[in-house]
N, C-alpha and C positions, 0 to 999 in steps of 0.2 A: 791268253787272248789269241783267238784264231786270226790268221793272216787276212781273211776276207772281211773281218769286222772293222778294219782300219778305215778311217775317213780318207778319201783320196785328196791329194794336194791340188790346189787350183792350177789350171793349165793356161791361164790368160793373164795379161798384164792389167793390173788394177789402176796404176797411176805411175807417173814418172816424176821423181823428185829431183829437179835439175838445176838448182841454184849454185851448187858447188862449182868451183873452177879447179880443175885437176881431178886426180883420182880420189874416189871415195873408198876409204879403207874399212869403214865399219858402219853398220846400221843396226840399231838396237831398238827392240820393241818394248815399250814400257806400258804395262797394263795395270789397271787398278779401276777406280771409279770412272776415270777417263782413260782413253788409250792414246798413246803418242808414239812417234818414231823419232829417234835421235840419230843423226848421221854425223860423221866426222871424216876428214880426209887431209889431202895434201895442202889445201888452202888454209889450214890451221884454224878452221872454224867448226864449231859444233852447231848444228841446226836442229831446231825442234819443229816437228811437223805434225799436222793433223792428218792421219792416214786416210780418213774417210773422204776428205775434200782435197787432199794433196796440196794443201796450202802451208806455207811456212809461218809459224807462230813467232819464232824468235831466233836470232842468230847470236851465238856467244862467241865473240871475237877476242883476240889477245893471247892466244896460246903461243908459246915460244917455239913449238915444234909441230910437225904433222900429228894429227890425231889418229892414233892407231887402235885405241880401244875405248869403250864407254861402259861404265857400270852404273846401273840405276838402283838407288835405294828409294823405294816408293815414298816413304814418309818424308825424307829429306827433299826429294824432288817436288812433292806437293807443296812443301813449305817455301822452297825457292820460287816456284811458279807463282804462289800467292803473293810473296813479297815483291816480285817483279811487277805484277798487276797493280799492286797497291802504289808502288813508286810511279808507275805510268799514270795512274789516275791523279796523284798529287802534282805531277808536272804539268797537267792540263788545267789545274784549278787556278 
C-alpha cells in the first residue's frame, strides 16, 4: 500500500465526553451494527457513550478499583445492552 493512499486522520475535536471525575485511563470504540464508546477511569465508573451525539447512555458503577482497561466482545455487549433496556422498560411499567 502506497503511503499517499492512506486516509488522513481528523484534525478537529468532534465532541467532549466530560462526565468522569478524575483521570480517564481508557476509551474503547465498540463497533458493530451500532457504534459506541466506552470510557473508564479514576472514578471507578465505566461510561457508555453515543459518539455521534456525545451523550452518555449508561454509567456502570461499583468497580472496586480504577478502570484501567476495557475489552469489548460485541455479542456479549449487545446482549447486556438489550437486557439493560428490557429491565429499564419493566421498571417503568
